[in-house]
C-alpha positions in Angstrom: 14.3 22.4 -6.3 16.2 25.3 -4.7 17.6 24.7 -1.2 16.4 28.1 -0.1 13.1 26.9 1.3 14.7 24.1 3.3 16.4 25.0 6.6 18.5 22.0 7.8 19.9 24.1 10.6 16.5 24.6 12.0 15.7 20.9 11.8 18.9 20.0 13.6 18.3 22.5 16.3 14.7 21.2 16.7 15.9 17.7 17.1 18.5 18.7 19.8 16.0 20.8 21.8 13.3 18.2 21.5 15.3 15.7 23.6 14.9 18.0 26.6 11.2 18.2 26.2 10.4 14.5 26.0 10.8 13.8 29.7 9.2 16.9 31.2 6.8 17.0 34.1 3.9 17.3 31.7 4.7 14.0 30.0 3.3 10.8 31.5 4.9 7.5 30.6 2.2 4.9 30.2 1.6 1.3 29.4 -1.2 0.3 27.1 -3.1 -1.3 30.0 -3.0 2.0 31.8 -4.8 3.9 29.1 -7.5 1.4 28.2 -10.1 2.7 30.6 -9.4 6.3 29.7 -9.7 5.4 26.0 -12.9 3.4 26.3 -14.5 6.3 28.3 -15.0 8.3 25.1 -16.1 5.3 22.9 -19.5 3.9 22.0 -20.1 0.3 23.0 -21.4 -2.1 20.4 -23.7 -5.2 20.9 -20.5 -7.3 20.5 -18.8 -5.6 23.4 -16.3 -3.8 21.1 -16.0 0.0 21.1 -16.2 2.6 18.3 -15.2 6.2 17.9 -15.4 8.9 15.3 -12.5 11.1 14.3 -12.9 14.7 13.0 -10.4 13.8 10.2 -11.2 10.5 8.6 -8.2 9.9 6.3 -4.5 10.7 6.0 -3.6 14.2 5.0 -1.1 13.1 2.3 -1.4 16.4 0.4 -0.2 18.2 3.5 2.7 15.8 4.3 6.3 17.0 3.7 9.8 15.6 4.4 12.4 17.9 5.9 16.1 17.4 5.6 18.9 16.9 3.1 18.3 16.2 -0.6 18.3 12.5 0.1 14.9 12.7 1.8 13.0 15.5 0.1 9.9 15.0 -2.0 10.8 15.2 -5.7 7.9 17.7 -6.3 6.1 20.1 -4.1 2.6 21.4 -4.6 2.0 25.1 -3.6 0.5 23.8 -0.3 3.5 21.7 0.4 5.9 24.4 -0.5 4.1 26.8 2.0 4.4 24.2 4.7 8.1 23.7 4.1 8.7 27.4 4.1 6.9 27.9 7.4 8.2 24.7 9.0 11.0 26.4 11.2 8.4 28.6 12.9 6.0 25.6 13.3 8.8 23.5 14.8 9.4 26.3 17.4 5.7 26.1 18.3 5.9 22.3 18.6 8.6 22.7 21.2 6.5 25.2 23.1 3.5 22.8 23.0 5.6 19.9 24.1 6.6 21.9 27.2 3.0 23.1 27.8 0.3 20.6 26.9 -0.4 17.3 28.8 1.2 14.4 26.9 1.3 10.7 27.3 4.3 8.7 26.1 3.5 5.1 24.9 6.5 2.9 24.0 5.9 -0.1 21.8 7.9 -2.4 19.4 7.6 -2.8 15.7 8.7 -6.1 14.2 9.6 -9.4 15.8 12.9 -10.8 14.5 16.6 -11.1 15.4 17.8 -8.0 13.4 15.4 -5.1 13.0 12.8 -4.2 15.6 12.3 -0.4 15.9 11.2 0.9 19.3 8.3 3.3 18.5 7.7 6.2 21.0 4.4 7.8 20.6 3.9 11.2 22.3 0.2 12.0 22.2 -1.3 15.3 23.4 -4.3 14.5 25.7 -5.4 18.1 26.2 -8.5 16.7 24.7 -9.2 13.4 26.6 -10.7 11.8 23.5 -7.1 11.5 22.2 -6.4 8.6 24.6 -8.2 6.4 22.1 -5.7 7.3 19.3 -2.8 6.1 21.4 -4.7 3.0 22.6 -5.7 2.0 19.0 -2.2 2.5 17.7 -0.6 0.6 20.7 -2.8 -2.4 19.8 -1.1 -2.7 16.4 2.3 -3.1 17.9 4.2 -5.5 20.3 5.3 -5.0 23.9 8.8 -3.5 24.1 11.7 -5.9 24.3 15.5 -6.0 24.1 15.5 -7.1 20.5 17.8 -4.9 18.3 16.3 -2.0 16.5 16.5 1.9 16.2 14.4 4.4 18.2 11.6 6.3 16.4 9.7 9.3 17.8 6.2 10.4 16.8 4.7 13.6 18.1 0.9 13.9 17.7 -0.9 17.1 18.5 -4.5 16.9 17.2 -5.3 20.3 18.9 -3.3 22.3 16.4 -5.7 24.4 14.3 -6.8 22.8 11.1 -5.7 25.9 9.2 -2.2 24.7 10.1 -2.9 21.0 9.6 0.2 19.2 8.4 2.6 16.2 8.8 6.3 17.0 9.2 8.6 14.1 8.7 12.3 14.6 9.6 13.6 11.1 8.6 17.3 11.8 9.3 16.4 12.3 13.0 13.8 9.5 13.2 11.1 12.1 14.0 7.6 12.4 12.6 5.0 15.1 13.7 1.3 15.2 13.1 -0.6 18.4 13.7 -4.3 19.2 13.4 -5.5 15.7 12.7 -7.0 13.1 15.0 -6.8 10.2 12.5 -4.9 7.2 14.0 -3.6 6.2 10.5 -1.1 9.1 10.7 0.7 7.4 13.6 0.6 4.0 12.0 2.0 5.3 8.7 4.4 7.8 10.3 6.3 5.0 12.1 6.0 2.6 9.2 7.3 5.2 6.7 10.3 5.7 9.0 10.9 2.0 9.3 10.9 1.4 5.5 13.4 4.2 4.9 15.7 3.0 7.7 15.4 -0.6 6.4 16.2 0.5 2.9 19.4 2.1 4.2 20.3 -1.3 5.8 20.1 -3.3 2.6 16.5 -4.4 2.8 13.6 -3.0 0.8 10.5 -1.7 2.5 7.3 -2.7 0.6 3.7 -1.5 0.9 2.5 -5.0 0.6 0.8 -7.8 2.6 2.2 -11.3 2.9 0.6 -14.7 3.3 1.5 -18.4 3.1 -0.7 -20.5 0.8 -0.8 -24.4 0.9 -2.3 -25.8 -2.4 -2.5 -29.1 -4.2 -0.6 -28.9 -7.5 -3.0 -29.5 -10.5 -0.3 -31.5 -12.3 1.1 -33.9 -9.7 -1.3 -33.5 -6.7 1.4 -32.7 -4.2 0.7 -30.2 -1.4 2.9 -27.2 -2.0 3.6 -24.1 0.1 3.9 -20.7 -1.6 4.9 -17.3 -0.2 2.8 -14.4 -1.6 3.4 -10.7 -1.7 0.3 -8.5 -2.3 1.1 -4.9 -3.4 -1.6 -2.3 -3.5 -2.7 1.2 -2.5 -4.9 1.7 0.5 -8.4 0.2 0.0 -7.5 -1.9 -3.1 -7.7 -5.3 -1.3 -4.4 -6.0 0.5 -6.0 -6.8 3.8 -8.9 -8.7 2.1 -6.6 -10.9 0.0 -4.0 -11.3 2.8 -6.7 -12.9 4.9 -9.0 -14.6 2.3 -9.1 -18.4 2.1 -9.8 -18.3 -1.7 -12.2 -21.2 -1.6 -9.4 -23.7 -1.0 -10.1 -27.4 -0.2 -9.4 -27.7 3.6 -10.1 -31.4 3.4 -7.1 -31.9 1.2 -4.8 -29.8 3.4 -5.1 -26.5 1.4 -5.3 -23.3 3.4 -4.1 -19.7 3.6 -2.1 -18.3 6.6 -2.3 -14.5 7.0 1.0 -13.0 7.9 0.9 -9.3 7.3 -1.5 -6.9 5.5 0.4 -3.6 5.0 4.1 -3.1 5.3 6.9 -5.7 5.1 10.7 -5.5 4.7 12.0 -7.7 1.8 15.4 -9.3 2.0 17.6 -10.6 -0.8 16.8 -14.3 0.1 13.1 -13.7 -0.6 12.2 -13.6 3.1 10.3 -10.6 4.5 10.2 -9.2 8.0 6.8 -8.2 9.2 6.1 -5.0 11.1 2.7 -5.2 13.0 1.2 -7.5 15.6 -2.4 -6.7 14.4 -4.1 -5.2 11.5 -5.7 -1.8 10.8 -8.3 -2.7 8.2 -11.0 -1.1 6.1 -14.3 -2.3 7.3 -16.5 -2.5 4.2 -16.7 -6.3 4.7 -19.4 -8.7 3.6 -19.6 -11.6 6.0 -20.4 -14.0 3.2 -17.4 -13.1 1.1 -14.8 -12.1 3.7 -15.4 -14.5 6.5 -12.2 -14.2 8.5 -12.1 -10.4 8.5 -15.8 -10.2 9.5 -15.3 -12.6 12.4 -12.5 -10.4 13.7 -14.6 -7.3 13.2 -17.5 -8.6 15.3 -15.2 -9.8 18.1 -15.2 -7.8 21.4 -11.5 -7.0 20.9 -12.1 -4.9 17.7 -11.5 -1.2 17.9 -13.7 0.6 15.4 -13.2 4.0 13.8 -15.7 5.9 11.7 -18.0 2.9 11.4 -21.7 3.4 11.3 -23.1 2.3 14.7 -26.8 2.7 15.3 -28.4 3.9 18.6 -28.7 0.4 19.9 -25.0 -0.5 19.2 -25.4 -2.4 16.0 -22.4 -1.7 13.6 -23.2 -1.7 9.8 -19.9 -2.2 8.1 -21.4 -1.6 4.6 -23.1 1.7 5.4 -20.7 4.4 4.3 -23.0 7.3 4.1 -21.2 9.2 6.9 -17.7 8.1 6.0 -16.2 6.1 3.1 -13.2 5.1 5.2 -14.4 3.1 8.1 -11.5 1.4 9.9 -10.8 -1.0 12.7 -7.9 -2.4 14.6 -8.5 -6.2 14.6 -6.6 -8.9 16.4 -4.8 -11.3 14.1 -5.7 -14.2 16.5 -9.4 -13.4 15.8 -9.1 -14.0 12.1 -11.1 -17.2 12.0 -13.1 -19.3 9.5 -15.7 -21.9 10.1 -14.7 -25.5 9.5 -17.4 -27.9 10.5 -18.8 -26.5 13.7 -15.6 -24.8 14.9 -14.1 -21.4 14.2 -10.4 -22.0 13.3 -7.7 -19.4 13.4 -6.0 -18.6 10.1 -3.1 -16.3 11.1 0.4 -17.5 10.6 2.7 -18.5 13.5 5.1 -15.7 12.6 4.7 -12.2 11.2 7.8 -13.0 9.0 7.8 -14.7 5.6 10.4 -17.5 5.3 13.2 -17.4 2.7 12.5 -18.8 -0.7 14.8 -21.8 0.0 12.1 -23.0 2.4 9.2 -22.6 0.0 8.0 -24.3 -3.2 7.6 -20.9 -4.8 7.2 -17.1 -4.4 4.5 -15.0 -6.0 4.7 -11.2 -6.3 1.1 -10.1 -7.0 0.3 -6.4 -7.9 -3.2 -5.3 -7.0 -4.7 -2.6 -9.2 -8.2 -1.2 -9.3 -9.3 -0.3 -12.8 -12.7 -0.1 -14.3 -12.4 -0.2 -18.1 -10.4 -2.6 -20.2 -7.8 -4.2 -17.9 -8.0 -8.0 -17.4 -8.7 -9.3 -14.0 -5.4 -11.2 -14.1 -2.2 -10.8 -16.1 0.8 -13.1 -16.0 4.0 -11.0 -16.0 7.7 -11.6 -16.8 10.2 -10.3 -14.3 10.8 -7.3 -16.6 7.0 -6.6 -16.7 6.9 -7.0 -12.9 9.4 -4.3 -12.4 7.3 -2.0 -14.6 4.2 -2.9 -12.5 6.3 -1.9 -9.4 7.5 1.3 -11.1 4.0 2.5 -12.3 2.0 1.3 -9.3 -1.2 1.9 -11.2 -4.6 2.2 -9.6 -7.3 4.6 -8.7 -7.6 6.9 -5.7 -9.9 5.8 -2.9 -11.6 7.4 0.1 -8.7 6.2 2.2 -6.0 8.0 0.1 -7.5 11.2 -1.2 -11.3 11.4 -0.8 -11.6 14.4 -3.2 -10.0 12.3 -6.0 -11.7 9.0 -5.3 -12.0 7.1 -8.6 -9.4 9.1 -10.4 -6.3 7.4 -12.0 -3.1 7.4 -9.9 0.4 6.1 -10.3 2.6 5.6 -7.2 5.9 3.7 -7.3 5.5 0.4 -5.6 1.9 1.5 -4.8 3.7 3.1 -1.9 2.9 6.7 -1.1 5.3 6.7 1.9 8.6 6.5 0.0 11.3 8.8 1.5 13.9 10.0 -1.0 14.5 8.6 -4.5 11.7 6.5 -5.9 14.1 5.3 -8.6 16.4 3.8 -5.9 13.5 1.7 -4.7 12.7 0.5 -8.3 16.3 -0.3 -9.0 16.6 -2.3 -5.8 13.4 -4.3 -6.5 14.7 -5.1 -10.0 18.0 -6.4 -8.5 16.3 -8.5 -5.9 13.8 -10.3 -8.2 16.4 -10.9 -10.9 18.8 -12.4 -8.3 16.0 -14.6 -6.9 15.2 -15.8 -10.4 18.8 -16.6 -11.0 19.3 -18.4 -7.7 15.9 -20.2 -7.8 15.0 -21.0 -11.4 11.3 -21.6 -11.9 10.3 -20.6 -8.4 9.6 -16.9 -8.7 6.3 -15.8 -10.3 4.5 -12.5 -11.0 0.8 -11.6 -11.5 -1.2 -8.4 -11.7 -4.8 -8.6 -10.4 -7.5 -6.0 -11.1 -9.9 -5.9 -8.2 -11.9 -3.2 -9.8 -13.9 -4.2 -12.9 -14.6 -3.7 -16.5 -16.9 -1.8 -18.9 -17.2 1.6 -17.3 -17.9 4.6 -19.6 -17.2 7.9 -18.0 -17.6 11.2 -20.0 -15.3 14.0 -18.9 -15.9 17.6 -19.8 -15.5 21.2 -18.6 -18.3 23.5 -17.6 -17.9 27.0 -16.3 -14.2 26.4 -16.0 -14.7 23.3 -13.8 -13.8 19.7 -14.6 -16.9 17.5 -14.5 -17.8 13.9 -15.3 -20.9 12.0 -16.2 -21.3 8.2 -15.6 -22.6 6.8 -18.9 -22.2 3.1 -18.0 -21.4 1.6 -14.6 -18.5 -0.7 -14.1 -19.1 -4.4 -13.9 -17.2 -5.3 -10.8 -15.1 -8.5 -10.5 -17.0 -10.8 -8.1 -14.9 -11.7 -5.1 -15.7 -15.4 -5.7 -14.2 -15.1 -9.2 -11.1 -13.3 -8.0 -10.6 -16.1 -5.4 -11.0 -18.7 -8.1 -8.4 -17.0 -10.3 -5.9 -16.7 -7.5 -6.2 -20.3 -6.3 -6.0 -21.5 -10.0 -2.8 -19.5 -10.4 -1.3 -21.2 -7.4 -2.5 -24.6 -8.3 -1.2 -24.1 -11.9 -4.6 -24.8 -13.6 -5.3 -21.4 -15.2 -4.7 -20.7 -18.9 -3.3 -17.4 -20.2 -3.0 -15.8 -23.6 -1.2 -12.8 -25.0 -3.3 -9.7 -24.2 -3.8 -6.1 -25.3 -1.2 -4.7 -22.8 1.7 -6.8 -24.0 1.4 -9.2 -21.1 -0.6 -12.5 -20.8 -4.2 -12.2 -19.9 -6.3 -14.8 -18.1 -8.0 -16.9 -20.7 -9.6 -19.7 -18.7 -10.1 -20.5 -15.0 -11.2 -24.0 -14.0 -13.5 -22.8 -11.2 -14.7 -19.5 -12.6 -16.3 -18.2 -15.8 -14.4 -15.2 -17.2 -16.1 -15.2 -20.6 -18.5 -12.3 -19.7 -15.5 -10.1 -18.9 -14.0 -9.6 -22.3 -13.2 -6.0 -23.2 -14.0 -6.7 -26.9 -17.6 -7.4 -25.8 -17.9 -4.1 -24.0 -16.0 -1.7 -26.3 -15.1 -1.3 -29.9 -11.5 -1.8 -31.0 -11.2 1.9 -31.4 -12.4 2.5 -27.9 -10.0 -0.1 -26.5 -7.1 1.4 -28.4 -8.0 4.8 -27.1 -7.9 3.5 -23.5 -4.6 1.9 -24.1 -3.2 5.1 -25.7 -4.2 7.1 -22.7 -2.7 4.6 -20.2 0.6 4.5 -22.2 0.7 8.3 -22.3 0.4 8.4 -18.5 3.0 5.6 -18.1 5.5 7.4 -20.3 5.1 10.7 -18.5 5.4 9.1 -15.1 8.5 7.1 -16.2 10.2 10.2 -17.4 9.5 11.8 -14.0 11.0 8.9 -12.0 13.9 8.6 -14.4 15.2 12.0 -13.2 15.9 10.3 -9.9 18.5 7.9 -11.5 16.4 5.0 -12.8 18.6 2.2 -14.1 19.1 2.3 -17.9 17.9 -1.3 -18.2 14.6 -0.4 -16.7 14.2 2.6 -18.9 14.8 0.4 -21.9 12.1 -2.1 -20.7 9.7 0.8 -20.2 10.3 2.3 -23.7 9.8 -1.1 -25.3 6.5 -1.6 -23.6 5.0 1.6 -25.1 4.6 -0.1 -28.5 1.1 -1.2 -27.6 0.0 2.4 -28.2 -0.9 3.6 -31.7 0.5 7.0 -30.9 4.0 5.7 -29.9 6.7 5.0 -32.4 8.8 2.4 -30.5 12.5 3.4 -30.4 15.1 0.7 -30.7 17.5 1.9 -28.0 21.2 1.3 -28.9 22.5 3.4 -26.0 21.4 5.5 -23.0 24.4 7.7 -23.0 23.7 10.1 -20.1 21.1 12.1 -18.1 21.0 15.5 -19.7 19.6 18.7 -18.3 17.4 21.1 -20.3 17.2 24.9 -20.0 15.1 24.5 -16.8 17.5 22.1 -15.3 15.2 19.1 -15.7 17.1 15.8 -16.3 16.0 13.5 -19.1 17.7 10.4 -20.6 19.6 10.9 -23.8 18.9 8.0 -26.3 20.3 6.9 -29.6 17.2 5.4 -31.3 15.3 4.8 -34.5 11.5 4.9 -35.0 9.5 1.8 -35.8 5.8 1.4 -36.7 3.2 0.9 -33.9 1.8 -2.4 -32.8 -1.6 -3.8 -33.8 -4.2 -5.9 -32.0 -3.9 -9.7 -32.2 -6.1 -12.4 -30.7 -3.8 -15.4 -30.4 -4.9 -18.8 -28.9 -4.7 -19.4 -25.2 -2.4 -21.9 -23.6 -1.9 -23.3 -20.1 0.4 -21.3 -17.9 2.5 -23.5 -15.6 4.7 -22.4 -12.8 7.5 -24.4 -14.2 
C-alpha cells in the first residue's frame, strides 16, 4: 500500500506531546481500591452480591481498528473504512491531545504477567467525564496484578468513550507502546489493546505471542496406568471455547489423581523450550454457561466477586447467563481463585499455582489443540502431524461469533493463529511457530502432540442466494451440536491415549472411536451424499488456497508453502503440483507478490474409508 496515507511524523509528534499531558492537573492517579465504590455506584447488584453493568457498545470494534507506524506494523489490507480512519488519524490525534488536557481522567497502573523476564506495566488513562466509565477501569484492573519492580516495558492505553460514535475507532501506535480507544465503552478494548501490544513486543524479544489458553492436565495413561502431567495449549477465536476448555475438568477421575489445573484462558507467550508466560491474573469470560456442563466457570460467575457486563439480570437481581435476547456477548471478569468444582461436600479450587506453563522438560508431554467451530462435515477431533499443525495455525479456521463481528456471526473466517490481534507480518508468526514446534519435536521425540477440535457441530444445510441485490440465506437443516460431555470424553481419551483414529476426508486422521463416548451418530457420510461432502471440501480448500496466497505475500517460508500446496489434493478441483522449487516471490503488474513455482500437475485425490487404528502418544 502507498505510504501517502500514513504520516509517521504526525505519530512521532503525538507521542512526544502526549508525555506532557499524562500528568496534568486533570489526571488523577488512582489505585484499584480507590475506584471500587465509584464503579459500583453505577452497577446493578445481583442476588449473589456481585454487580452488573451494560455497555452501549457490546463487542470490539475490530473493523474500525488500525495500526499506525512504519511498514513493520501496518495491516496488510485496509477496508475503505480503515483507510478513511488512517487518512484522518493525524487530525484525530490532535483532538486526542486536546481531550487529554481538557477532560477529567483517571490513571490506573497495573502489571501484566508474573515472571522474571517480561512483565509489562500497563497504564490505563480512562476519561471519566461520564462517571459510569469508572466501572471500565475497575473491571480491567481486576484482570491484572498489582504493580511491582519486575522487569517489563511500559504500555499506555487512552480510552475516551465520549468521542462521538461517528468517529468511533481504535488507533494502535505499536512502535510507541500506545493504544487509543475512541467512542466505545466496551472493556474488551482495553484488555485486547494491552495484550496486543504485549504479544508484538514479546515477538520482537524472541518469544511468540499466542491467542491461546493453557492448562495442566494430570491423567492415568491407558497403557501403563501411570499418572502423567501434560501441558495443553488451546487456540481459538473469541467465543469458540478457550475459556470453557481451559477450565473444564473433562470428566476426569479425581479419585485416581486425575485433574485439570486452569492456567490461562486467552493470551500466552510461548518460549522455545515449550514453556509459556501467562498474562492475566483473572479471566474475562463469555457468560453463556450451563452449570451442569461448565461447573467451575459457573461457580465463579455466581460468586460475589464476579463483575458482569451485558448479562441479563431481572428486576430482582437474578442473572440469567443463557438469556441472550438483549446481547449475544455477555461477559464477566471472574476471579481465578473462584474456579471451583464440587468434590464430595466441598468446593475445591482448580486454578494452577502459577499463571505460567512449565517447560516441556518438566512435563510428560505437550499438546497443541486448535479449536474450530464448524457446522457441516468437519470431524469433532483430528489428529495432526507437525506439518498439519502449522497449517492449522496458518489458516486459523472458524466462524464469526457475536464476540468478534456480530453482523457476520456464523460466517466462515480465517485468522492466522486464530489471532485477530497480530501486529505486522502474519507470515512471520507462522514461520516462528513452525520453527518452535519442529525444534521441540527434535529435542523431545514423542512428547509433542497436535489436535484440532471442532466445538461446533455437523449436518447443517444452509442455502445461500441473492435477492434484490442482497445476500440472503435460509436454514434448511439445523446443525447437530457436539455435546460438551462428548467433547470432554474425546479430550480426556486423547490425553489418556485410549482414542482411535483413522485417515479422514481432510487428509488428517479423524476420531474413529472414543472409549467413553459414542461418536457413531456424527458421521458426515450419514448426513450428506459423497457429492455434497466433496463440494464442502472443495469450498474449504478454495478458501484455504486463497488465504495462503494472501499470507504468502508477507514472506511465508517456502517449506510451509509446499506443505500447504500438497494439502490441496483433497479437493476435486485442484491438480496437486509437485513442487521442485520455489524460486522467488514475483510481483505482477499490480505489484502483488506471489510465489514462483516449478511444478507438474497430478490427478486429484479420491475418497477412501480405511480401517481405524489406536492412536498412541508414543
